[in-house]
LUMKOLMI-463910 format. One record per residue: residue in one letter; x, y, z of N, C-alpha, C in turn. Coordinates in Angstrom, 3 decimals. Layout:
residues N
[site 'A',[X,Y,Z],[X,Y,Z],[X,Y,Z]]
...
END
This chain:
residues 207
[site 'X',[0.857,-1.196,0.000],[0.000,0.000,0.000],[0.887,1.239,0.000]]
[site 'X',[0.385,2.375,-0.485],[1.200,3.599,-0.514],[1.288,4.232,0.875]]
[site 'X',[2.010,3.570,1.738],[2.072,3.963,3.139],[3.513,4.256,3.525]]
[site 'X',[3.767,5.442,4.048],[5.116,5.816,4.469],[5.347,5.318,5.892]]
[site 'X',[6.380,4.515,6.125],[6.646,4.026,7.486],[6.995,5.171,8.436]]
[site 'X',[6.594,5.021,9.683],[6.909,6.018,10.708],[7.879,5.474,11.748]]
[site 'X',[7.896,4.165,11.941],[8.754,3.592,12.987],[10.224,3.682,12.594]]
[site 'X',[10.569,3.257,11.378],[11.972,3.285,10.958],[12.545,4.707,10.976]]
[site 'X',[11.858,5.726,10.444],[12.393,7.082,10.550],[12.585,7.542,11.995]]
[site 'X',[11.720,7.084,12.879],[11.880,7.424,14.295],[13.173,6.839,14.840]]
[site 'X',[13.439,5.575,14.508],[14.673,4.935,14.951],[15.893,5.648,14.363]]
[site 'X',[15.800,6.048,13.102],[16.912,6.746,12.466],[17.234,8.049,13.199]]
[site 'X',[16.201,8.747,13.652],[16.403,10.007,14.364],[17.040,9.801,15.735]]
[site 'X',[16.955,8.581,16.263],[17.508,8.303,17.587],[19.010,7.993,17.543]]
[site 'X',[19.573,7.899,16.337],[21.030,7.781,16.166],[21.644,6.573,16.868]]
[site 'X',[21.043,5.413,16.683],[21.636,4.187,17.214],[22.866,3.802,16.408]]
[site 'X',[23.789,3.093,17.058],[24.993,2.637,16.370],[24.659,1.618,15.286]]
[site 'X',[23.668,0.772,15.551],[23.362,-0.308,14.609],[21.889,-0.674,14.680]]
[site 'X',[21.249,-0.685,13.520],[19.862,-1.128,13.403],[19.781,-2.098,12.229]]
[site 'X',[19.133,-3.210,12.429],[18.858,-4.140,11.338],[17.373,-4.053,11.021]]
[site 'X',[17.057,-3.704,9.779],[15.669,-3.456,9.387],[15.306,-4.318,8.187]]
[site 'X',[14.101,-4.840,8.193],[13.605,-5.534,7.011],[12.088,-5.417,6.945]]
[site 'X',[11.579,-5.383,5.727],[10.141,-5.442,5.496],[9.759,-6.785,4.870]]
[site 'X',[10.700,-7.727,4.891],[10.489,-9.037,4.289],[10.382,-10.091,5.391]]
[site 'X',[9.301,-10.866,5.371],[9.044,-11.854,6.414],[10.139,-12.917,6.463]]
[site 'X',[10.588,-13.365,5.298],[11.637,-14.381,5.259],[12.939,-13.880,5.851]]
[site 'X',[13.327,-12.649,5.501],[14.541,-12.076,6.063],[14.414,-11.897,7.569]]
[site 'X',[13.226,-11.531,8.022],[13.006,-11.358,9.459],[13.295,-12.660,10.200]]
[site 'X',[12.775,-13.767,9.698],[13.018,-15.047,10.364],[14.505,-15.394,10.342]]
[site 'X',[15.170,-15.101,9.236],[16.614,-15.369,9.165],[17.377,-14.554,10.199]]
[site 'X',[17.008,-13.290,10.374],[17.659,-12.453,11.376],[17.405,-12.998,12.781]]
[site 'X',[16.180,-13.423,13.035],[15.843,-13.941,14.358],[16.607,-15.221,14.671]]
[site 'X',[16.867,-16.010,13.652],[17.567,-17.289,13.839],[19.080,-17.180,13.649]]
[site 'X',[19.593,-15.981,13.520],[21.007,-15.800,13.185],[21.963,-16.065,14.340]]
[site 'X',[21.439,-16.156,15.548],[22.309,-16.314,16.706],[22.714,-14.997,17.338]]
[site 'X',[22.327,-13.894,16.713],[22.627,-12.566,17.269],[21.866,-12.362,18.571]]
[site 'X',[22.541,-11.786,19.558],[21.895,-11.419,20.814],[21.306,-10.015,20.648]]
[site 'X',[20.056,-9.952,20.268],[19.411,-8.672,19.999],[19.089,-7.953,21.307]]
[site 'X',[19.290,-6.635,21.326],[18.857,-5.834,22.471],[17.355,-5.581,22.411]]
[site 'X',[16.846,-5.366,21.210],[15.434,-5.030,21.030],[14.934,-5.610,19.716]]
[site 'X',[13.780,-6.236,19.766],[13.077,-6.689,18.568],[11.802,-5.862,18.448]]
[site 'X',[11.575,-5.335,17.251],[10.359,-4.572,16.980],[9.584,-5.258,15.872]]
[site 'X',[8.317,-5.530,16.142],[7.401,-6.042,15.127],[6.362,-4.948,14.897]]
[site 'X',[6.488,-4.213,13.805],[5.604,-3.082,13.526],[4.816,-3.367,12.256]]
[site 'X',[3.562,-3.703,12.405],[2.718,-4.068,11.256],[2.054,-2.820,10.684]]
[site 'X',[2.879,-1.878,10.247],[2.346,-0.602,9.788],[1.530,-0.741,8.501]]
[site 'X',[1.924,-1.654,7.631],[1.240,-1.815,6.350],[0.219,-2.956,6.395]]
[site 'X',[-0.105,-3.398,7.633],[-1.119,-4.425,7.852],[-0.677,-5.826,7.453]]
[site 'X',[0.617,-6.023,7.208],[1.101,-7.401,7.102],[1.226,-7.931,8.518]]
[site 'X',[1.271,-9.252,8.672],[1.224,-9.803,10.024],[2.296,-10.848,10.252]]
[site 'X',[2.833,-10.821,11.451],[3.762,-11.844,11.928],[2.964,-12.790,12.813]]
[site 'X',[3.002,-14.082,12.495],[2.203,-15.050,13.228],[3.010,-16.320,13.462]]
[site 'X',[2.340,-17.309,14.058],[2.832,-18.669,14.148],[4.229,-18.824,14.671]]
[site 'X',[5.093,-19.413,13.833],[6.425,-19.817,14.266],[7.308,-18.646,14.665]]
[site 'X',[6.976,-17.440,14.260],[7.773,-16.287,14.676],[7.767,-16.139,16.194]]
[site 'X',[6.611,-16.359,16.801],[6.519,-16.221,18.251],[7.272,-17.339,18.962]]
[site 'X',[7.369,-18.501,18.323],[8.159,-19.588,18.903],[9.623,-19.189,19.034]]
[site 'X',[10.089,-18.325,18.144],[11.481,-17.867,18.164],[11.639,-16.639,19.061]]
[site 'X',[10.673,-15.730,19.004],[10.793,-14.455,19.724],[10.643,-14.628,21.233]]
[site 'X',[9.662,-15.400,21.680],[9.368,-15.491,23.115],[10.552,-15.994,23.935]]
[site 'X',[11.282,-17.036,23.507],[12.457,-17.443,24.296],[13.530,-16.360,24.388]]
[site 'X',[13.639,-15.527,23.361],[14.614,-14.439,23.424],[14.215,-13.426,24.497]]
[site 'X',[12.921,-13.176,24.594],[12.430,-12.235,25.600],[12.615,-12.795,27.006]]
[site 'X',[12.319,-14.066,27.188],[12.363,-14.649,28.527],[13.760,-15.097,28.929]]
[site 'X',[14.522,-15.665,28.017],[15.843,-16.208,28.363],[16.974,-15.205,28.183]]
[site 'X',[16.931,-14.443,27.081],[17.999,-13.486,26.783],[17.690,-12.087,27.309]]
[site 'X',[16.492,-11.901,27.869],[16.064,-10.589,28.379],[15.988,-9.539,27.261]]
[site 'X',[15.749,-9.988,26.036],[15.593,-9.072,24.906],[14.345,-8.220,25.096]]
[site 'X',[14.442,-6.939,24.763],[13.271,-6.065,24.786],[12.438,-6.311,23.526]]
[site 'X',[11.148,-6.020,23.619],[10.233,-6.292,22.506],[9.153,-5.226,22.460]]
[site 'X',[8.919,-4.694,21.253],[7.779,-3.809,21.018],[6.980,-4.385,19.850]]
[site 'X',[5.686,-4.517,20.045],[4.825,-5.101,19.023],[3.675,-4.146,18.721]]
[site 'X',[3.538,-3.771,17.462],[2.331,-3.090,16.988],[1.490,-4.133,16.279]]
[site 'X',[0.342,-4.461,16.871],[-0.443,-5.595,16.389],[-1.921,-5.241,16.353]]
[site 'X',[-2.384,-4.863,15.187],[-3.794,-4.537,15.022],[-4.652,-5.787,14.874]]
[site 'X',[-4.033,-6.947,14.676],[-4.736,-8.164,14.258],[-4.773,-9.230,15.358]]
[site 'X',[-4.701,-8.829,16.615],[-4.664,-9.805,17.708],[-5.852,-10.753,17.669]]
[site 'X',[-7.020,-10.261,17.266],[-8.214,-11.105,17.229],[-8.057,-12.274,16.274]]
[site 'X',[-7.197,-12.127,15.280],[-7.008,-13.188,14.288],[-6.039,-14.272,14.748]]
[site 'X',[-5.231,-13.965,15.772],[-4.135,-14.868,16.121],[-4.030,-15.169,17.607]]
[site 'X',[-4.941,-14.610,18.424],[-4.819,-14.696,19.880],[-4.824,-16.122,20.405]]
[site 'X',[-5.478,-17.033,19.698],[-5.510,-18.428,20.162],[-4.349,-19.232,19.584]]
[site 'X',[-3.492,-18.573,18.811],[-2.353,-19.253,18.197],[-1.124,-19.203,19.081]]
[site 'X',[0.038,-19.256,18.430],[1.288,-19.374,19.165],[1.682,-18.118,19.917]]
[site 'X',[1.085,-16.987,19.557],[1.360,-15.775,20.324],[0.814,-15.887,21.743]]
[site 'X',[-0.024,-16.870,21.977],[-0.602,-17.034,23.305],[0.469,-17.212,24.375]]
[site 'X',[1.624,-17.787,24.001],[2.696,-17.950,24.990],[3.215,-16.597,25.453]]
[site 'X',[3.332,-15.627,24.528],[3.745,-14.274,24.899],[2.673,-13.604,25.749]]
[site 'X',[1.426,-13.720,25.343],[0.339,-13.095,26.084],[0.228,-13.655,27.495]]
[site 'X',[0.447,-14.962,27.633],[0.380,-15.574,28.952],[1.491,-15.059,29.858]]
[site 'X',[2.714,-14.991,29.321],[3.827,-14.468,30.115],[3.624,-13.005,30.449]]
[site 'X',[3.032,-12.271,29.530],[2.748,-10.856,29.742],[1.654,-10.672,30.788]]
[site 'X',[0.651,-11.551,30.735],[-0.470,-11.452,31.659],[-1.676,-10.761,31.084]]
[site 'X',[-1.856,-10.887,29.758],[-3.015,-10.287,29.106],[-3.762,-11.322,28.283]]
[site 'X',[-4.967,-10.964,27.916],[-5.800,-11.814,27.066],[-6.585,-10.924,26.116]]
[site 'X',[-6.810,-11.427,24.913],[-7.679,-10.715,23.976],[-9.051,-10.527,24.604]]
[site 'X',[-9.597,-9.303,24.494],[-10.906,-9.013,25.065],[-11.975,-8.891,23.993]]
[site 'X',[-11.770,-7.952,23.060],[-12.784,-7.736,22.030],[-12.198,-6.905,20.904]]
[site 'X',[-12.881,-6.931,19.775],[-12.478,-6.119,18.618],[-12.919,-4.680,18.843]]
[site 'X',[-12.058,-3.766,18.483],[-12.367,-2.340,18.502],[-12.808,-1.970,17.093]]
[site 'X',[-14.056,-1.685,16.909],[-14.623,-1.599,15.573],[-13.999,-0.509,14.715]]
[site 'X',[-13.799,0.686,15.273],[-13.308,1.826,14.505],[-12.272,2.601,15.307]]
[site 'X',[-11.393,3.333,14.634],[-10.479,4.208,15.375],[-11.250,5.221,16.213]]
[site 'X',[-10.712,5.518,17.365],[-11.340,6.463,18.278],[-10.247,7.022,19.181]]
[site 'X',[-10.608,7.929,20.057],[-9.638,8.479,20.988],[-9.068,7.399,21.897]]
[site 'X',[-7.783,7.519,22.190],[-7.107,6.642,23.137],[-6.740,7.483,24.352]]
[site 'X',[-7.050,6.961,25.535],[-6.857,7.710,26.773],[-5.728,7.111,27.597]]
[site 'X',[-4.874,7.983,28.123],[-3.793,7.514,28.976],[-4.352,7.123,30.339]]
[site 'X',[-3.958,5.949,30.813],[-4.357,5.473,32.133],[-3.288,5.824,33.155]]
[site 'X',[-2.028,5.732,32.726],[-0.892,6.055,33.590],[-0.172,7.258,32.984]]
[site 'X',[-0.723,8.443,33.195],[-0.215,9.629,32.503],[1.217,9.987,32.894]]
[site 'X',[1.663,9.587,34.086],[3.016,9.885,34.512],[4.034,8.836,34.133]]
[site 'X',[3.609,7.831,33.401],[4.505,6.738,33.017],[5.533,7.236,32.003]]
[site 'X',[6.773,6.696,32.051],[7.806,7.124,31.100],[7.403,7.007,29.630]]
[site 'X',[6.505,6.090,29.291],[6.053,5.960,27.904],[5.375,7.242,27.416]]
[site 'X',[4.899,8.057,28.350],[4.248,9.309,27.966],[5.047,10.552,28.366]]
[site 'X',[6.209,10.333,28.993],[6.948,11.503,29.490],[8.411,11.557,29.089]]
[site 'X',[9.003,10.408,28.677],[10.463,10.361,28.522],[10.887,9.712,27.205]]
[site 'X',[11.590,10.425,26.353],[12.031,11.812,26.462],[10.983,12.835,26.014]]
[site 'X',[9.865,12.358,25.458],[8.855,13.284,24.916],[7.645,13.361,25.829]]
[site 'X',[7.059,14.539,25.912],[5.825,14.729,26.670],[4.962,15.737,25.919]]
[site 'X',[3.748,15.918,26.404],[2.875,16.916,25.799],[2.164,16.473,24.537]]
[site 'X',[2.245,15.183,24.199],[1.524,14.671,23.035],[0.365,13.792,23.523]]
[site 'X',[-0.524,13.434,22.623],[-1.650,12.594,23.002],[-2.203,11.833,21.822]]
[site 'X',[-3.129,10.937,22.117],[-3.735,10.102,21.082],[-5.258,10.272,21.039]]
[site 'X',[-5.725,11.397,21.527],[-7.174,11.638,21.464],[-7.599,12.165,20.095]]
[site 'X',[-6.628,12.626,19.314],[-6.925,13.066,17.945],[-6.597,11.948,16.963]]
[site 'X',[-7.506,11.635,16.098],[-7.330,10.549,15.134],[-7.982,10.955,13.820]]
[site 'X',[-7.552,10.279,12.768],[-8.163,10.586,11.472],[-8.583,9.334,10.725]]
[site 'X',[-8.179,8.166,11.188],[-8.716,6.926,10.639],[-8.247,6.604,9.242]]
[site 'X',[-6.936,6.342,9.095],[-6.409,5.922,7.788],[-7.064,4.604,7.373]]
[site 'X',[-7.197,3.679,8.324],[-7.803,2.377,8.058],[-9.285,2.428,8.416]]
[site 'X',[-10.123,1.883,7.560],[-11.572,1.986,7.753],[-12.217,0.660,8.168]]
[site 'X',[-11.403,-0.396,8.251],[-11.995,-1.709,8.499],[-12.049,-2.087,9.968]]
[site 'X',[-11.141,-1.491,10.785],[-11.032,-1.945,12.159],[-10.191,-0.947,12.954]]
[site 'X',[-10.521,-0.782,14.219],[-9.768,0.140,15.056],[-8.757,-0.525,15.956]]
[site 'X',[-8.578,-1.838,15.790],[-7.625,-2.578,16.612],[-8.326,-3.591,17.494]]
[site 'X',[-7.688,-3.934,18.610],[-8.236,-4.917,19.542],[-7.996,-4.470,20.978]]
[site 'X',[-8.960,-4.742,21.831],[-8.803,-4.478,23.255],[-8.250,-5.717,23.957]]
[site 'X',[-7.429,-5.477,24.984],[-6.943,-6.568,25.820],[-7.333,-6.298,27.264]]
[site 'X',[-7.320,-7.355,28.062],[-7.556,-7.207,29.496],[-6.447,-7.908,30.265]]
[site 'X',[-6.199,-7.442,31.468],[-5.162,-8.001,32.325],[-5.708,-9.227,33.046]]
[site 'X',[-4.932,-10.307,33.000],[-5.345,-11.534,33.687],[-4.262,-12.051,34.628]]
[site 'X',[-3.127,-11.376,34.702],[-2.067,-11.844,35.596],[-0.737,-11.219,35.239]]
[site 'X',[0.343,-11.874,35.676],[1.678,-11.394,35.382],[1.906,-9.999,35.949]]
[site 'X',[2.781,-9.227,35.303],[3.023,-7.852,35.747],[2.503,-6.855,34.718]]
[site 'X',[1.519,-7.277,33.946],[0.964,-6.424,32.893],[0.338,-5.163,33.476]]
[site 'X',[0.604,-4.036,32.805],[0.013,-2.755,33.185],[-0.542,-2.108,31.922]]
[site 'X',[-1.824,-1.817,31.924],[-2.426,-1.089,30.803],[-2.070,0.382,30.951]]
[site 'X',[-1.376,0.906,29.966],[-0.928,2.293,30.000],[-1.915,3.238,29.324]]
[site 'X',[-2.626,2.733,28.328],[-3.622,3.540,27.624],[-4.679,2.603,27.060]]
[site 'X',[-5.886,3.137,26.920],[-6.965,2.286,26.439],[-8.144,3.086,25.926]]
[site 'X',[-9.245,2.409,25.781],[-10.427,3.013,25.191],[-11.249,3.853,26.137]]
[site 'X',[-10.998,3.710,27.453],[-11.765,4.455,28.452],[-10.817,4.985,29.517]]
[site 'X',[-10.963,6.223,29.939],[-9.998,6.822,30.855],[-10.002,6.237,32.260]]
[site 'X',[-11.047,5.508,32.619],[-11.141,4.999,33.989],[-11.009,3.480,34.085]]
[site 'X',[-10.684,2.817,32.981],[-10.586,1.350,32.992],[-9.121,0.958,32.958]]
[site 'X',[-8.620,0.452,34.060],[-7.191,0.147,34.169],[-6.861,-1.336,34.029]]
[site 'X',[-7.866,-2.185,33.969],[-7.596,-3.621,33.854],[-8.208,-4.241,32.606]]
[site 'X',[-8.916,-3.448,31.813],[-9.475,-3.954,30.563],[-9.580,-2.809,29.558]]
[site 'X',[-10.019,-3.132,28.349],[-10.088,-2.185,27.241],[-8.723,-1.528,26.978]]
[site 'X',[-7.666,-2.330,27.154],[-6.319,-1.824,26.952],[-5.906,-1.794,25.493]]
[site 'X',[-5.099,-0.777,25.140],[-4.561,-0.639,23.786],[-3.045,-0.488,23.783]]
[site 'X',[-2.463,-0.058,24.894],[-1.012,-0.051,25.085],[-0.738,-0.707,26.421]]
[site 'X',[0.012,-1.798,26.390],[0.284,-2.563,27.606],[1.779,-2.757,27.774]]
[site 'X',[2.262,-2.590,28.992],[3.646,-2.891,29.352],[3.658,-4.139,30.227]]
[site 'X',[4.691,-4.971,30.047],[4.781,-6.180,30.866],[6.197,-6.742,30.821]]
[site 'X',[6.381,-7.861,31.504],[7.649,-8.591,31.572],[8.787,-7.642,31.964]]
[site 'X',[8.673,-7.125,33.174],[9.683,-6.251,33.771],[9.874,-4.958,32.974]]
[site 'X',[8.833,-4.536,32.272],[8.924,-3.304,31.506],[9.760,-3.420,30.250]]
[site 'X',[10.097,-4.638,29.850],[10.882,-4.843,28.639],[10.024,-5.087,27.418]]
[site 'X',[8.716,-5.195,27.611],[7.801,-5.491,26.504],[6.683,-4.454,26.461]]
[site 'X',[6.426,-3.940,25.270],[5.273,-3.075,25.005],[4.450,-3.747,23.911]]
[site 'X',[3.154,-3.894,24.148],[2.246,-4.443,23.144],[1.189,-3.389,22.830]]
[site 'X',[1.177,-2.947,21.593],[0.230,-1.934,21.102],[-0.746,-2.615,20.162]]
[site 'X',[-2.033,-2.509,20.448],[-3.023,-3.243,19.660],[-3.927,-2.302,18.852]]
[site 'X',[-3.320,-1.298,18.244],[-4.000,-0.436,17.289],[-2.989,-0.055,16.212]]
[site 'X',[-3.477,0.530,15.136],[-2.619,0.885,14.010],[-2.098,2.309,14.155]]
[site 'X',[-0.779,2.468,13.984],[-0.151,3.781,14.086],[-0.819,4.820,13.195]]
[site 'X',[-1.078,4.442,11.957],[-1.477,5.427,10.949],[-2.905,5.938,11.097]]
[site 'X',[-3.617,5.471,12.103],[-4.923,6.048,12.410],[-4.797,7.329,13.226]]
[site 'X',[-3.567,7.664,13.636],[-3.335,8.827,14.489],[-2.334,9.771,13.826]]
[site 'X',[-2.022,10.862,14.462],[-1.165,11.882,13.855],[0.297,11.467,13.937]]
[site 'X',[1.010,11.691,12.865],[2.393,11.221,12.767],[3.266,11.759,13.894]]
[site 'X',[3.157,13.035,14.206],[4.023,13.606,15.239],[3.771,12.957,16.597]]
[site 'X',[2.517,12.660,16.901],[2.192,11.998,18.167],[2.729,10.576,18.194]]
[site 'X',[2.568,9.869,17.091],[3.022,8.485,17.028],[4.535,8.394,17.110]]
[site 'X',[5.237,9.268,16.428],[6.695,9.213,16.473],[7.222,9.579,17.859]]
[site 'X',[6.585,10.522,18.521],[6.965,10.838,19.902],[6.730,9.626,20.804]]
[site 'X',[5.599,8.956,20.599],[5.276,7.773,21.391],[6.285,6.656,21.169]]
[site 'X',[6.652,6.412,19.906],[7.591,5.333,19.604],[8.983,5.615,20.152]]
[site 'X',[9.413,6.857,20.123],[10.712,7.166,20.729],[10.676,6.864,22.223]]
[site 'X',[9.557,7.164,22.862],[9.403,6.847,24.283],[9.350,5.343,24.514]]
[site 'X',[8.613,4.609,23.657],[8.599,3.143,23.754],[10.023,2.591,23.783]]
[site 'X',[10.778,2.970,22.766],[12.121,2.417,22.589],[13.008,2.780,23.776]]
[site 'X',[12.936,4.019,24.202],[13.737,4.457,25.345],[13.389,3.659,26.593]]
[site 'X',[12.110,3.442,26.810],[11.649,2.752,28.024],[12.074,1.285,28.054]]
[site 'X',[11.804,0.552,26.981],[12.109,-0.883,27.016],[13.615,-1.137,26.994]]
[site 'X',[14.380,-0.292,26.287],[15.830,-0.475,26.283],[16.434,-0.119,27.638]]
[site 'X',[15.886,0.884,28.300],[16.354,1.200,29.667],[16.174,-0.003,30.576]]
[site 'X',[15.045,-0.665,30.475],[14.781,-1.833,31.313],[15.609,-3.049,30.879]]
[site 'X',[15.857,-3.157,29.579],[16.705,-4.230,29.081],[18.129,-4.081,29.624]]
[site 'X',[18.689,-2.890,29.501],[20.077,-2.682,29.923],[20.215,-2.680,31.443]]
[site 'X',[19.119,-2.587,32.160],[19.182,-2.707,33.619],[19.491,-4.134,34.052]]
[site 'X',[19.181,-5.094,33.184],[19.432,-6.508,33.529],[20.440,-7.181,32.617]]
[site 'X',[20.778,-6.552,31.494],[21.760,-7.096,30.571],[22.875,-6.059,30.390]]
[site 'X',[24.091,-6.346,30.840],[25.183,-5.361,30.726],[25.426,-4.971,29.275]]
END
């Protein structure tokens, strides 16, 4: 689709020493199986392609055993929640709740959380324009673990209707809506905060 990526340009602006990027599913699996000790894995389904099945069999052990950080943008959780991603969701402590029919405002539940303050603040997700017309994402609910819903569909619901969830010692962020339904500047500020937060927690346990 004629869609300009927002995640990769955000990473480029952060001036990392090394980033490995691919938009090819086969190359992604090769990178995951390369033996490299990744600091952070990002699965960003910006163009609505999906990572499913055996990918999670490879990714989850890296998160749990190697303490790798992980950020997932996943608008399609309803299609795969009973599949192999369930191992990640179980460790995270969340479960698929319901389909979010259309894009709408997203409300911060933990407004003082680093995901909304560090290094960027003053942005929000209450403004949307709805690039995608078929679905607004998926809601999740907390069922255990150390999962914390950071933002969701309702400002007063902290254990369900989640759309941004942190878990596994703050090394994992799971976003269950599409970036391009919101304003680019807000999304890029959010992603820089995501990356900063999960890598801070990763390097706290991995020298």
